[in-house]
C-alpha positions as CSV (number, residue, x, y, z in Angstrom):
1,M,-62.4,-45.2,10.5
2,Q,-61.7,-44.0,14.0
3,Q,-64.4,-42.5,16.1
4,G,-64.7,-40.9,19.4
5,M,-63.3,-37.7,20.8
6,A,-60.6,-35.9,18.9
7,S,-57.3,-35.3,20.8
8,S,-55.4,-32.1,21.3
9,A,-53.0,-33.3,18.7
10,D,-55.9,-33.6,16.2
11,A,-57.0,-30.1,17.0
12,E,-53.5,-28.8,16.5
13,L,-53.2,-30.5,13.1
14,I,-56.6,-29.3,11.9
15,L,-55.6,-25.8,12.8
16,K,-52.3,-26.2,10.9
17,L,-54.2,-27.5,7.9
18,Y,-56.4,-24.4,8.1
19,E,-53.4,-22.2,8.4
20,L,-51.9,-23.7,5.3
21,R,-55.1,-23.1,3.4
22,T,-54.8,-19.3,4.1
23,E,-51.4,-18.9,2.3
24,T,-51.9,-16.3,-0.5
25,V,-51.2,-18.6,-3.5
26,M,-53.2,-21.4,-2.0
27,R,-56.2,-19.1,-1.5
28,Q,-55.9,-18.0,-5.2
29,A,-55.6,-21.7,-6.3
30,R,-58.6,-22.7,-4.1
31,A,-60.7,-19.8,-5.4
32,W,-60.0,-20.8,-9.0
33,V,-60.5,-24.5,-8.6
34,A,-63.7,-24.1,-6.5
35,G,-65.2,-21.2,-8.3
36,E,-64.0,-21.1,-11.9
37,F,-62.9,-24.7,-12.8
38,W,-66.1,-26.5,-14.0
39,P,-64.9,-29.1,-16.5
40,R,-67.9,-30.6,-18.3
41,S,-65.8,-33.2,-20.1
42,V,-62.7,-35.2,-19.4
43,D,-61.1,-33.4,-22.3
44,E,-61.6,-30.0,-20.5
45,F,-60.1,-31.5,-17.4
46,F,-57.0,-32.9,-19.2
47,E,-56.6,-29.6,-21.1
48,V,-55.8,-28.0,-17.7
49,L,-53.9,-30.9,-16.2
50,Y,-51.6,-31.2,-19.3
51,D,-51.0,-27.5,-19.6
52,S,-47.6,-27.7,-17.9
53,G,-46.3,-24.5,-16.6
54,S,-49.6,-22.7,-16.6
55,E,-51.1,-21.1,-13.6
56,R,-54.3,-23.1,-13.9
57,N,-52.3,-26.3,-14.0
58,A,-50.3,-25.4,-10.9
59,W,-53.4,-24.4,-9.0
60,L,-55.3,-27.6,-9.8
61,R,-52.3,-29.7,-8.8
62,Q,-51.7,-27.7,-5.6
63,V,-55.3,-27.9,-4.4
64,V,-55.9,-31.6,-5.3
65,T,-52.6,-32.7,-3.7
66,Y,-53.3,-30.6,-0.6
67,W,-56.6,-32.4,0.0
68,E,-55.1,-35.8,-0.9
69,M,-52.4,-35.2,1.7
70,A,-55.0,-34.2,4.3
71,A,-57.1,-37.3,3.5
72,S,-54.0,-39.5,3.8
73,L,-53.4,-38.1,7.3
74,V,-56.9,-39.3,8.2
75,L,-56.6,-42.7,6.5
76,H,-53.3,-43.4,8.3
77,G,-54.8,-42.4,11.7
78,A,-52.8,-39.2,12.2
79,L,-56.0,-37.1,12.3
80,S,-59.5,-37.9,13.5
81,S,-61.8,-38.6,10.5
82,E,-64.8,-37.2,12.3
83,L,-63.0,-33.9,13.1
84,F,-61.6,-33.7,9.6
85,V,-65.0,-34.2,8.0
86,D,-66.7,-31.8,10.4
87,C,-64.2,-29.0,9.6
88,N,-63.8,-29.4,5.8
89,S,-66.4,-29.5,3.0
90,E,-64.1,-28.4,0.2
91,P,-62.5,-31.8,-0.6
92,F,-65.9,-33.4,-1.0
93,F,-67.1,-30.5,-3.1
94,L,-64.1,-30.8,-5.4
95,L,-64.6,-34.5,-5.6
96,A,-68.3,-34.0,-6.5
97,K,-67.3,-31.6,-9.3
98,L,-65.1,-34.3,-10.8
99,A,-67.4,-37.3,-10.0
100,P,-69.1,-37.4,-13.4
101,I,-65.7,-37.6,-15.2
102,L,-63.7,-39.4,-12.6
103,P,-64.1,-42.9,-14.2
104,Q,-62.6,-41.5,-17.4
105,I,-59.8,-39.7,-15.4
106,H,-59.1,-43.0,-13.7
107,E,-58.6,-44.8,-17.1
108,K,-55.5,-42.7,-17.5
109,M,-54.7,-41.9,-13.9
110,P,-56.1,-44.7,-11.6
111,T,-55.0,-43.1,-8.4
112,Y,-56.2,-39.5,-9.1
113,F,-58.1,-38.1,-6.0
114,S,-58.0,-41.7,-4.6
115,K,-57.4,-40.8,-1.0
116,T,-60.3,-38.5,-0.7
117,L,-62.5,-41.1,-2.5
118,Q,-61.2,-43.8,-0.1
119,L,-62.1,-41.5,2.8
120,V,-65.7,-41.3,1.4
121,E,-65.8,-45.1,1.0
122,N,-64.6,-45.7,4.6
123,S,-66.6,-43.0,6.5
124,Q,-70.4,-42.7,6.6
125,T,-70.0,-39.1,7.6
126,A,-67.7,-38.4,4.7
127,A,-70.1,-40.2,2.4
128,A,-73.0,-38.1,3.6
129,R,-70.9,-34.9,3.0
130,F,-70.0,-36.1,-0.5
131,E,-73.6,-36.8,-1.3
132,S,-74.6,-33.4,-0.2
133,A,-71.8,-31.9,-2.2
134,K,-73.0,-33.7,-5.3
135,R,-76.5,-32.1,-4.9
136,T,-74.8,-28.7,-4.5
137,V,-72.7,-29.2,-7.6
138,A,-75.6,-30.5,-9.7
139,A,-77.6,-27.3,-8.7
140,R,-74.8,-25.0,-9.7
141,M,-74.1,-26.9,-12.9
142,A,-77.8,-26.5,-13.8
143,K,-77.5,-22.7,-13.5
144,Q,-74.5,-22.5,-15.8
């Protein structure tokens, strides 16, 4: 992964990504996926994913594909990985929420959340953020 100082273009892109996150429907989708969607089994996950036309299905797809797109920008060198990781905890939090069931998801959908996972595998900073997110998720799950 690239290191060093981010460019002005990186800064512009990170600000654009932030702007996209503030769109009204995206905010609703992110609030639901981050705050209310806590699948405890792969069946609960697929119940939402296969519920075509539902708001929950649309929100899950919107949020995951948004973060996968952003991770792809990093993986293809369009955006500084260090800047991206410094500015975003949400993709690592969402990946941590799905981590216990991700192997089962991958049995049916091998590339699901694969770009964010690849970013974690390629970047020590992203891996550290993911590990921290897993501890946060475990603590929240224990309270539910």
